[in-house]
N, C-alpha and C positions, 0 to 999 in steps of 0.2 A: 745373670737372670734379670736383674733390675734394668739393665740396658735393653733387654728384649721387650720388657713391659713398656718401657718408654717409647720404643719404636712402634709398638702396637697402638698406643694412645695417639702418637703422632699420625699414624696411618688413618685412624678413624677421624681425627680432626681434619686431616687433609681432604678426606672424602666429603665431609660436611661443607668445607670451604668450597670445593669444586661444585658441589650441588648448588650453592648460592651463586657462584660465578657463572655457571652455564645453565641458568634457569630456562633458556629458550632453545637449547640445542643438546639433545640427548647423545648425539655422536661425539661431540667434544667432551661431554661429561664422562662417557665410558672410556674414551681414549685416555683422558687424564688419569682415571682410576687405574687402568691397566699399566700405564707407565710408572705409576707410583708404587704399585704392589711389591716388586722385587726388593726394594730397599727396606721393607718392613720385615723381611725374613732374616734368618740367622746368618746366611751366607749370600748376601745380595749380589756379590760379584759372579755367582754361578746360577742365579735365579732368573727365570723368565715367566711371564704371565700371559694368559689369554682369557678374554671374556667373549662368550658367545651369547648373542641377544637376537632373538628372532632368526633371520637368515643372514645375519652379519657377524663377522669376527673382528675383534679388536686385539692387536698384538702389541706387547711391550717392545721397547727399543731393543734391537739385536736379538729378537726372539729366536730361541731354539728349543725344540721339543726333546727334552732329555729323558733318561731312563727312569727318573724318579718323579712321580706325579701325585699331587693331591687336588681334589676337586670338591666343590660345593654347588648344589643346584640353586638356581635363582627361581624362587616361587613367590607369587603374589596371589592371595585368595585362591589357593589350591591350583593355580595355573602355572604350568612350567614355562618359564620365559627364556631359559638358557642356563649357562653355567659360568663359574669362575674357576680357573685352573692356575696352579703354580708348579713349575718344573724346576728340578735341579739337573744341570747338564753333566758336570764332572767336578772332580776335585773336592768333594765333600767327604767327611769321615764316614767310613763304612760301619755303621752301628747295627746291632741285631734288629732293632725295632725300626730301622730306616733313618734317613737323615732329617725328617721333619719332627718338630716338637708337637706334643699334643696341644699346647697353647696356640700354636700356629694353625692347627686344624680348627680350633674354636674361633680364632680370629677370622679365618677364611669364611666360616659360616656367617659371622656378623657382617663381613664385607658383602657377601652374596645377598643377605637380607636388605642391607642399605642400598645396594645397587638396584635391586628389584623395585623397592618403594620409590627411590629417586627417579629411576627411568620411567616408571608409570606416571609419576607426577609430571615430569617434563613432557612426556608424550601427550598427556591430557591437556596440559597448557598449550602445546603446539596445536592440538586439535581445536581447542577453543579459539585460538588466534586465527586459525585457518577458517573456522566457521564465521568469525567476526569479519574477516576479509571478504568472504563470499557474500555475507549479508550486506556489507558495505557496497560491494560491486552491484548486487541486485538492487539495492536502494538507489544507487546512482542511475542504473539502467531504467528503473521505474520513473525516476525524476525526468530523465531524458525523454522517455515515452510520453509522460504527461505534458512536457513542454511541446513535443511534436504534435500531440493531440490538440493542445490548446491552439497551436498555430493553424492546424487544419480546420478546427471549429471556427476560428476567427475568419479564415478565408471563406468558409461556407457561409458565414453570416454576411460577409461582404458581397458574396455572389447572390445571396437571397435578396439583399437590399438593392443590388443592381437589377435583378429580375423584377422586383416589385416596382422600382422606379420606372423601368421600361414599360411594364404593363400599364401603370398609371398614365404614363405619357401617351401611350397608344390609345387608351380610353379617352383621354382629354382631346387628343388631336384628331382621332379618326372616328370613334364611336359616338362621342357626345354631340358633335355637330349634326350627325344624322338623327339622333334621338330628339334633339331640339327641333329640327325641322318637322319630324314626325309628330311631335307633341303639338306644334302649332297647326298641323294640317288635319287633326281629328277633333271630334267633339264628343260630349256625353260620356258614357261609361268607358268607351275605348280610350278616351283621353286620360281618364284616371289610371288605366292600366299603363299607358305610356309614361305618365308622371311617376308612377311607382317604379317602373323600369329605370327611369332617369335617376331617381333618388337611390335606388339600389346600386346602380353603377357608381354613383357618388360615394356610397358607403364602402364600396370596394377600395376606393382611394383613401378611406379614413379607417381608423382602428376601432370603430365602435363595436362591430361584431366580435372581433378578437378580444377586445378589452372586456366585454361583457362575459364572454366564456371564461376568461382567465380570472377575473375578479369575483365572479359569482358562480362558483362551481356547482352550486345547488340548482341553478337554472337548467331546465331541459333544453335540447335543441329546438323543440317547437316553441318554447317560451322565449328563447333568444330571437327566433325569427319573428314572432309576434311583437316582441319589444321593438325590433327594427321598424315594423309597420306602424306601430303606435308613435314612435319617434318621428316618422315621416308624415304624421298628421292624419292617418286613415282612421275612420270611425270603426266602431265595433261591427256595424252592419257590413261595411266595405271589406273588412278583414275576413269576416265570415264568408262572404261571397267569393273572395279570392282563394280561400283555403278550402271551400266547399264543405264547411261545417256550420253548425247552428250558432246564432248569436249568443245563446246561453253558454255554449262551450267556450266561446271567446271571452265572455264575462268571467267565467271561472279561471281562465288563464290569466286574465288581468288581475284578479284577486290574488292568485298565487304569485304573480310577478311582484305585486306591491308587498306581499308578506315577505318574500325572499329578499327584497331590496330594503326591508326595514321601514316601509312606508305605511304599514297597516295602522289604521286608527290615527293617522296624522293628516293634517290638512295640507297636502302637497299634491300639486298637479303632476300626474305621471308623465304627460307629454313634455312639460317643462323640465322635469328631472332628467328624463332620458336625453333630451336635447342638450342639457348641460354637461353630459358625459362626453369627454374627449380625451385624447392622449395627453394633452397639456394639462388637463384638470381631471384627475381620476374621479370616478364615481364615489359619492359619499358613502360612508359606512354607517350602519345603524348607530344612532346616538349623536352623529355629527350634524352640524347645521345644514339644512336643506333649503332649496329654493322655494320661496313662498308662492303659492298659487296665485296666478293673475286672473284666473277664472274659476269656475266651479271645478271641484275635484273630479277627475275622470278615471 
């Protein structure tokens, strides 16, 4: 009997070792257990074993399903996962209570319990590793997509620069000579309109309007347009005539522009300040040094 207890302990130790060895493969673990089981029984030369797990069967070497059978269910958290079976084929003593020892039935129950917990642990680890692989693949796909998107955006920016350069070139080569001729050929109020047209076309080739809208989000579209007119040297009366509104309204716009640009209560010429704004020299922020007025504050 002592020898039988030693075999039982060796069996449990072997199962624990196989669990550590096959951490990442539940099939190898179960096949290792079923191959070891017969040697833990009283008559190993006539013993065979089978483990059922899910829809898979694992059979011991030279498996034969004999007339004597003992079985233990594999359960984890009240879930039936399969069974562990041991068979005797022939050549065992014909005892009234059968060829199996009650200690062997207890051992089979322990084996079934350990098989269940180990199999679930290995499967959970496999699921986590698979999830990690999926996330890694998705992360790489996202990085590839971002790289492709950056490439597309870079190409779009290049195309935008090419279109802008083409527009500016056409304005300079085709439109501006006509405007210059027209400006020289008219006088009075009409000439001021042509001058404004020429200066507005020149603004298209400069980043003033875009820069004002980007750096001063608080400015309304009307205030940005009036800022461009002020920058081009138009008076309050001229701006009012061009926009068909009263001079008082233009003066309120000028006050709002000065306030939003941080020029309120400061002796700074608005025309000089706006003319100093360029892509190479960004507009000053409130509190930064400002151009000193060369004439009365407007």
